C-alpha positions as a printed NumPy array, in Angstrom:
array([[119.496,  97.409, 116.467],
       [119.733,  94.372, 114.239],
       [119.515,  94.917, 110.484],
       [116.612,  92.497, 109.98 ],
       [114.556,  94.419, 112.542],
       [115.199,  97.697, 110.737],
       [114.215,  96.171, 107.391],
       [110.989,  94.769, 108.854],
       [110.094,  98.129, 110.366],
       [110.726,  99.952, 107.101],
       [108.668,  97.396, 105.178],
       [105.77 ,  97.616, 107.612],
       [105.831, 101.405, 107.594],
       [105.971, 101.539, 103.784],
       [103.074,  99.115, 103.406],
       [100.922, 100.984, 105.929],
       [101.77 , 104.308, 104.298],
       [100.9  , 102.998, 100.839],
       [ 97.578, 101.642, 102.121],
       [ 96.714, 105.029, 103.617],
       [ 97.745, 106.818, 100.43 ],
       [ 95.687, 104.375,  98.347],
       [ 92.654, 104.945, 100.534],
       [ 92.823, 108.748, 100.559],
       [ 94.546, 109.659,  97.277],
       [ 94.729, 107.027,  94.567],
       [ 94.466, 103.231,  94.316],
       [ 97.672, 103.281,  92.264],
       [ 99.571, 103.495,  95.574],
       [ 98.758,  99.799,  96.044],
       [101.466,  99.089,  93.475],
       [103.973, 100.398,  95.996],
       [102.667,  97.947,  98.617],
       [102.94 ,  95.161,  96.03 ],
       [106.532,  96.185,  95.267],
       [107.479,  96.073,  98.954],
       [105.798,  92.686,  99.374],
       [107.499,  91.278,  96.294],
       [110.863,  92.568,  97.492],
       [110.361,  90.882, 100.882],
       [109.429,  87.632,  99.149],
       [112.406,  87.631,  96.791],
       [114.818,  88.558,  99.58 ],
       [113.684,  85.528, 101.567],
       [114.878,  83.315,  98.697],
       [117.913,  85.227,  97.433],
       [119.116,  86.984, 100.616],
       [119.447,  90.18 ,  98.53 ],
       [117.826,  93.267, 100.009],
       [118.398,  96.7  ,  98.445],
       [117.365,  98.441, 101.674],
       [120.144,  96.653, 103.581],
       [122.692,  97.929, 101.057],
       [121.445, 101.5  , 101.441],
       [121.367, 101.285, 105.241],
       [124.888,  99.859, 105.402],
       [126.2  , 102.658, 103.173],
       [124.757, 105.32 , 105.467],
       [126.07 , 103.509, 108.551],
       [122.808, 102.309, 110.088],
       [122.566,  98.959, 111.861],
       [126.256,  98.442, 112.553],
       [125.95 ,  98.115, 116.311],
       [125.551,  94.855, 118.215],
       [121.962,  95.383, 119.264],
       [119.949,  97.743, 121.375],
       [121.43 ,  96.425, 124.646],
       [125.013,  97.106, 123.563],
       [126.078,  93.517, 124.137],
       [129.453,  92.179, 123.096],
       [130.028,  89.627, 120.375],
       [129.417,  86.167, 121.933],
       [132.375,  84.675, 120.075],
       [134.766,  87.245, 121.528],
       [133.338,  86.806, 125.022],
       [133.698,  83.005, 124.857],
       [137.269,  83.199, 123.562],
       [138.291,  85.798, 126.137],
       [139.264,  88.516, 123.635]])
């Protein structure tokens, strides 16, 4: 799976979880949703995403996609 897809899924899950926690437990959980949103915004400008660093260190998202396709550059060059 591509790294950007993993990051989007984590962000969506975190925002939904924080909204549920804010509704049922405490409105202070909305700060977590704001943090995730701010991090997405800043990463669109700076291309720095802490979640990507963590995922790369644990070895997630290193494959070529869910279909297991080869690198198009290597296929085109015959390697």
